[in-house]
C-alpha positions in Angstrom: 0.2 -0.1 0.0 1.1 3.0 -1.0 2.1 6.2 1.9 -0.8 7.4 3.1 0.0 10.9 4.6 2.7 12.4 3.1 3.1 15.4 4.7 3.0 17.1 8.2 0.9 20.2 6.6 -1.8 17.2 6.1 -3.9 17.4 9.4 -7.3 19.4 10.6 -6.5 23.7 10.5 -7.5 23.3 14.4 -4.1 21.1 15.1 -1.9 24.4 14.4 -4.7 26.9 16.3 -4.2 25.2 19.4 -0.6 24.2 18.5 0.7 27.5 18.4 -1.5 28.1 21.9 0.2 25.4 23.3 3.6 25.6 22.1 3.2 29.1 23.7 1.9 28.5 27.0 1.5 24.9 27.6 5.2 23.6 26.5 5.5 21.6 29.8 2.1 19.6 29.8 2.4 15.7 28.9 -0.7 14.1 28.0 -2.2 10.7 26.7 -4.4 9.6 24.0 -6.3 6.6 23.6 -7.9 5.8 20.4 -11.9 4.1 20.4 -13.9 2.5 17.5 -17.5 3.0 18.3 -18.9 0.6 15.8 -19.8 -2.5 16.8 -18.7 -5.4 14.8 -15.6 -3.9 13.6 -12.8 -6.1 13.6 -9.3 -5.1 12.2 -7.2 -7.8 11.3 -3.5 -8.4 12.3 -2.9 -7.6 8.7 -4.0 -4.2 8.9 -3.0 -3.7 12.8 0.7 -4.5 10.8 -0.2 -2.2 7.8 -1.1 0.7 10.7 2.0 0.2 12.1 4.2 1.0 9.2 2.1 3.7 8.1 2.3 5.8 11.3 5.9 4.8 11.3 6.6 6.3 7.6 5.0 9.3 8.9 7.2 9.9 11.5 9.8 10.1 9.1 8.3 13.1 7.6 9.7 16.6 8.2 8.1 20.3 7.3 9.2 21.1 4.2 10.4 25.2 3.6 7.6 25.5 0.6 4.8 24.4 3.2 6.2 26.4 6.4 5.7 29.8 3.6 2.1 28.8 3.4 2.4 28.7 7.4 3.7 31.9 8.3 0.9 33.7 5.4 -1.8 32.4 7.7 -2.7 35.9 10.0 -2.8 34.8 13.0 0.1 32.5 12.2 3.4 33.7 14.5 7.0 33.6 13.2 8.7 31.5 16.3 6.0 29.2 16.1 6.8 28.1 12.5 10.4 28.5 13.6 9.8 25.2 16.3 7.5 23.6 13.3 10.6 23.6 11.5 12.4 21.5 14.1 9.6 19.3 14.8 9.0 15.8 13.6 6.7 13.1 15.1 8.4 10.7 17.4 7.6 6.9 16.2 8.6 6.2 20.3 5.8 8.0 21.4 3.3 5.9 19.6 1.7 2.1 21.2 0.0 -0.1 18.5 -1.6 -2.8 19.8 -3.7 -5.5 18.0 -5.2 -7.5 20.3 -8.3 -10.1 20.3 -10.8 -8.3 22.7 -12.9 -5.4 21.1 -12.5 -4.3 17.9 -9.4 -6.1 17.7 -7.0 -2.8 17.9 -5.4 -1.0 20.2 -3.6 2.8 19.9 -2.0 4.6 22.8 0.4 7.8 22.0 2.0 9.4 25.3 4.5 12.6 25.4 4.3 16.5 25.4 1.1 18.0 24.6 2.7 19.7 21.9 3.4 16.8 20.2 1.0 13.8 21.5 -1.6 16.7 19.4 -0.6 16.1 16.3 -0.8 12.3 16.1 -4.6 12.8 15.9 -5.5 13.2 12.7 -3.1 11.5 10.4 -3.6 8.1 13.1 -7.5 8.0 12.6 -6.9 8.9 8.5 -4.5 5.9 8.6 -6.8 3.4 10.4 -9.8 4.8 8.3 -7.9 4.1 5.1 -6.1 0.9 5.7 -9.5 -0.8 7.0 -12.0 0.0 3.8 -8.4 -0.8 1.7 -7.6 -4.2 3.2 -10.8 -5.0 4.4 -13.0 -4.6 1.9 -13.0 -4.1 -2.3 -11.7 -0.5 -2.6 -12.7 -0.6 -6.3 -16.2 -0.5 -5.6 -16.4 1.3 -2.2 -14.4 4.2 -4.5 -16.7 4.2 -7.5 -19.9 4.3 -5.1 -18.5 7.0 -2.8 -17.8 9.1 -6.8 -21.7 8.4 -7.3 -23.3 9.9 -4.4 -21.1 12.6 -4.2 -21.6 13.9 -7.5 -25.7 13.1 -6.8 -25.2 14.9 -3.8 -23.3 18.2 -4.4 -26.1 18.2 -8.2 -28.2 18.7 -5.2 -26.8 21.8 -3.4 -26.5 23.1 -6.8 -29.6 22.7 -8.1 -30.9 24.6 -5.0 -32.5 21.0 -3.1 -30.7 22.0 -0.1 -29.1 25.6 0.9 -27.4 25.5 3.5 -25.5 28.7 3.0 -22.0 29.0 4.3 -20.4 25.5 4.5 -16.6 23.7 5.2 -15.4 19.9 4.8 -13.9 18.8 8.1 -14.1 15.0 6.7 -10.0 14.0 7.3 -10.2 12.0 10.3 -13.1 9.5 8.8 -12.6 10.0 5.3 -12.7 7.3 3.0 -9.4 8.0 1.5 -7.0 10.6 0.3 -8.2 10.5 -3.3 -11.6 10.4 -1.8 -11.4 13.7 0.0 -9.6 15.4 -2.8 -12.5 14.1 -5.2 -15.3 15.6 -2.7 -13.5 19.5 -2.3 -13.0 19.4 -6.2 -16.6 18.4 -7.1 -17.6 21.2 -4.9 -15.5 23.9 -6.4 -16.4 23.3 -9.7 -20.5 22.9 -8.8 -19.4 26.2 -7.5 -18.2 28.1 -10.3 -21.4 27.4 -12.0 -23.5 28.8 -9.2 -25.4 27.5 -6.1 -28.3 29.0 -5.4 -28.1 29.9 -1.6 -24.9 27.7 -0.8 -21.3 28.5 -0.6 -18.3 26.3 0.1 -15.5 28.4 2.5 -12.5 26.1 2.5 -11.8 22.4 4.5 -9.6 21.6 7.7 -7.5 19.9 5.7 -4.7 22.1 5.6 -2.7 20.5 2.9 -5.7 20.4 0.5 -6.6 24.1 1.4 -2.9 24.9 0.1 -3.1 22.4 -3.6 -6.3 23.7 -3.7 -6.4 27.3 -3.4 -9.4 27.1 -0.5 -9.2 28.9 3.6 -8.0 26.5 5.6 -11.1 26.4 8.4 -10.3 25.8 12.5 -9.6 26.8 15.4 -10.5 24.1 18.6 -11.4 20.9 19.8 -12.4 19.7 22.8 -8.8 18.2 24.3 -8.0 21.9 24.6 -10.5 22.9 27.0 -9.6 19.3 28.8 -6.0 20.1 29.1 -6.3 23.8 30.3 -8.9 23.5 32.5 -8.1 20.1 33.9 -4.4 19.6 33.2 -3.5 21.6 36.5 -4.7 19.9 39.6 -4.9 23.1 41.2 -7.8 24.8 38.8 -11.9 23.6 39.7 -12.4 21.8 36.9 -15.9 23.6 36.7 -14.2 26.4 35.6 -12.4 24.3 32.6 -14.3 27.2 30.0 -12.8 30.0 31.5 -8.9 28.8 31.5 -9.7 28.0 27.7 -11.3 31.5 27.1 -8.5 33.1 28.7 -5.8 31.5 27.4 -7.1 31.7 23.6 -7.7 35.6 24.1 -4.3 36.0 25.6 -2.8 34.5 21.8 -4.9 35.4 19.6 -7.0 38.4 21.0 -10.4 38.9 18.6 -8.4 36.4 15.8 -9.5 33.0 15.2 -12.1 32.5 18.0 -15.0 30.0 17.6 -15.6 28.9 20.8 -16.4 24.9 21.3 -19.3 24.8 23.7 -20.1 21.3 24.8 -17.0 19.5 26.7 -18.2 19.8 29.7 -21.6 21.0 29.2 -23.0 24.2 27.4 -24.9 25.0 30.3 -21.5 25.8 32.4 -20.2 26.9 29.5 -22.4 29.9 29.4 -21.5 31.1 33.0 -17.8 32.0 31.4 -18.8 33.1 28.2 -19.9 36.7 29.5 -19.7 39.9 27.7 -16.0 40.1 27.4 -15.5 37.0 25.8 -18.7 36.9 23.4 -17.9 39.8 21.9 -14.3 38.9 21.6 -15.1 35.9 20.1 -16.6 35.9 16.6 -19.0 32.7 17.2 -19.6 29.2 19.0 -19.5 25.2 17.6 -22.3 23.4 18.2 -21.1 19.3 18.2 -23.2 17.5 20.5 -26.9 17.2 21.7 -30.3 18.9 20.1 -28.9 21.9 17.7 -32.5 23.7 17.8 -32.2 24.5 21.1 -28.5 24.7 21.4 -28.7 27.7 18.7 -31.3 29.2 20.7 -30.2 29.2 23.9 -26.8 30.8 22.7 -28.8 33.5 20.9 -30.9 34.0 24.0 -27.4 34.1 25.9 -26.8 36.9 23.4 -29.0 38.8 23.8 -29.1 38.7 27.2 -25.3 39.8 27.0 -26.8 42.9 24.8 -25.1 41.8 22.0 -26.7 41.2 18.3 -26.7 37.4 17.5 -26.8 38.3 13.9 -22.9 39.9 14.5 -22.3 36.3 15.6 -21.5 33.1 14.2 -23.5 29.8 14.9 -21.6 26.8 13.2 -23.1 23.4 13.8 -21.0 20.3 12.9 -22.6 17.0 14.5 -23.0 14.3 12.3 -24.5 16.8 9.0 -25.5 15.9 5.8 -27.3 18.6 3.6 -31.0 17.8 4.8 -30.0 18.1 8.3 -28.2 21.4 7.1 -30.8 23.2 5.2 -33.4 22.7 7.9 -31.3 23.7 10.2 -30.0 26.6 8.0 -33.8 27.6 7.0 -34.9 27.7 11.2 -31.6 30.1 12.0 -30.4 32.1 9.0 -32.0 35.3 9.5 -31.3 35.0 13.5 -27.7 34.5 13.6 -24.5 33.9 11.2 -25.2 30.7 10.1 -22.2 28.1 9.2 -21.9 24.1 8.8 -18.5 21.8 9.0 -19.1 18.9 7.2 -17.3 15.5 7.8 -18.4 12.1 7.2 -21.4 12.5 5.1 -19.1 14.4 2.1 -15.5 12.3 3.0 -16.4 8.7 3.7 -20.4 8.5 2.0 -20.3 4.8 0.2 -22.4 1.8 0.2 -20.4 0.4 3.7 -21.4 2.3 6.9 -17.7 4.5 7.6 -16.4 4.1 10.7 -17.0 5.5 14.1 -13.5 6.2 15.5 -12.1 8.6 18.0 -8.3 9.6 19.6 -9.1 11.4 22.5 -6.9 13.0 25.1 -7.8 11.1 28.6 -4.6 12.0 30.3 -2.9 15.0 31.3 0.1 15.6 33.5 -0.2 12.5 34.9 -4.2 12.7 35.6 -7.4 11.9 34.0 -9.1 14.8 32.1 -13.0 14.2 31.1 -15.3 15.3 28.0 -18.8 15.5 29.1 -20.7 16.8 26.1 -24.1 17.8 26.0 -25.3 13.8 25.3 -23.6 10.8 26.8 -22.4 9.0 24.1 -20.0 11.7 23.2 -18.6 11.2 26.7 -14.9 10.1 27.3 -13.1 9.4 30.4 -11.1 6.0 31.3 -11.7 7.0 35.7 -15.0 6.7 36.5 -14.1 8.6 40.0 -13.0 11.9 38.0 -15.8 11.4 36.0 -18.2 11.8 39.8 -15.6 14.3 40.9 -16.4 16.4 37.4 -19.9 16.1 37.8 -20.8 16.9 41.0 -18.3 19.7 40.4 -20.2 21.4 37.8 -23.1 20.5 39.9 -22.3 22.4 43.0 -21.3 25.3 40.5 -24.7 25.8 38.5 -26.3 25.6 41.6 -24.5 28.1 43.6 -24.7 30.9 40.8 -24.3 34.2 43.1 -21.2 32.8 43.7 -19.6 32.8 40.2 -17.2 36.2 39.5 
C-alpha cells in the first residue's frame, strides 16, 4: 500500500491553532491519548494492524518543508517563532503504542508525550486507520465507485437548490474513505460552485494540505482537547471552570482573531456561565458538536441577547453528524437570527455502500491525571476514570446550583 500521509501539513487546521497556544503557554504539559472504535462488529485483522503500524512509522519520518512553512506564515494569526519551532519538529514513533488484540475491535493505539507532540498525532492516525481498514477489508475500487456516485448526486442537489445551507466547510479528514476521496469531493464542490449555488457557498476545508493545494481557506480553531487540558490539566484548577481557563488562554494568544469557541466539553450550560460579555464580544462565534442543534442555537441566541449583543453579528457553527438535508433545515431555521455555518465531515468524505467507521482518538490524561469530556449527549463522553467523572460532575452541579457565587 502506498504511503497515506505524505506531508505534515496534512492535518486539520485546528491542530495548528491549538498547537501555537500550546507551544507558547503549555509547553511542559504531558498527555496520553487513546483510540476507540464505536462501531459494533468491526474487527481489525493482524495484517491491518501491521500495516497501520508501518504507515504511522512512515508518517513519523516526515518533516515540514520550507514551502509548507511559507504557506503557514501567510496565515494571519500564525507567529514566526511557532513556524521556527515547526521547522525543527517531527513526530516520534517512540511515543506510539500500537497493538493487535483478541478483544474489542482488535486494535489498540495509545500515544504519550508532550501535548505539543501528541496533539498532532490524532488526525493522521485516524486517517491512516480508516484508509487501511477500507483498502484491506473491503473491495476499495467498488467503494470508491459508490463514493463518487453519491458525491456527484449530493453536490448536484446542492447546485440545483434542493438543499440550501449557506456557508459550509469540509471537515472529513479523520474519517475519510481515502485521501483521493476527500480531494475528489472538494474538487466536485469547487467545480459546481463556479457554475453557481442558489443559497450555499463553500468556505474551505479543515485539511491544510488540501487547502494549500486547491487554493481554498483552511478552516478550524479548537477541539475538546484544548478545554480539557487547559481547564483540567492543572490540578489546582476547579474543573467546573474549564471553559473560563480555555477562554482566557485563547484570548491571550489570539485576541479577536481565530475565535470560534467550542461549547460542549463539560456541557453548554456551564460554558455559558463563563461566556460573559467580554468573551462573547471577542469571539466571533461558537460551535455546536452535540445535543439538539435547535435547542442549542436558540439558547445561544438568547444568551447573546441577554448580554446586549446582536446575535446576527455572531456565527453559530454546526458540526455534529451533518448531511445536506439536516444542514438545510438548520439553516432555514436560523438564517435570519444569526450567521450560520456548517462543518460537514463523514457525509462528504466517506459516504459509500459500507457503513463508515466511527473512530476517535481522544486525550484521556494530562499531567499524569485523568481529564474528561462531558458533552451534551452521554454517548460522546470519554474518560477512563469513573471516579474523576463523578468528581467533575459534582463540581459542575455545585457550581450551577450556586450561581450567585460566580465571579
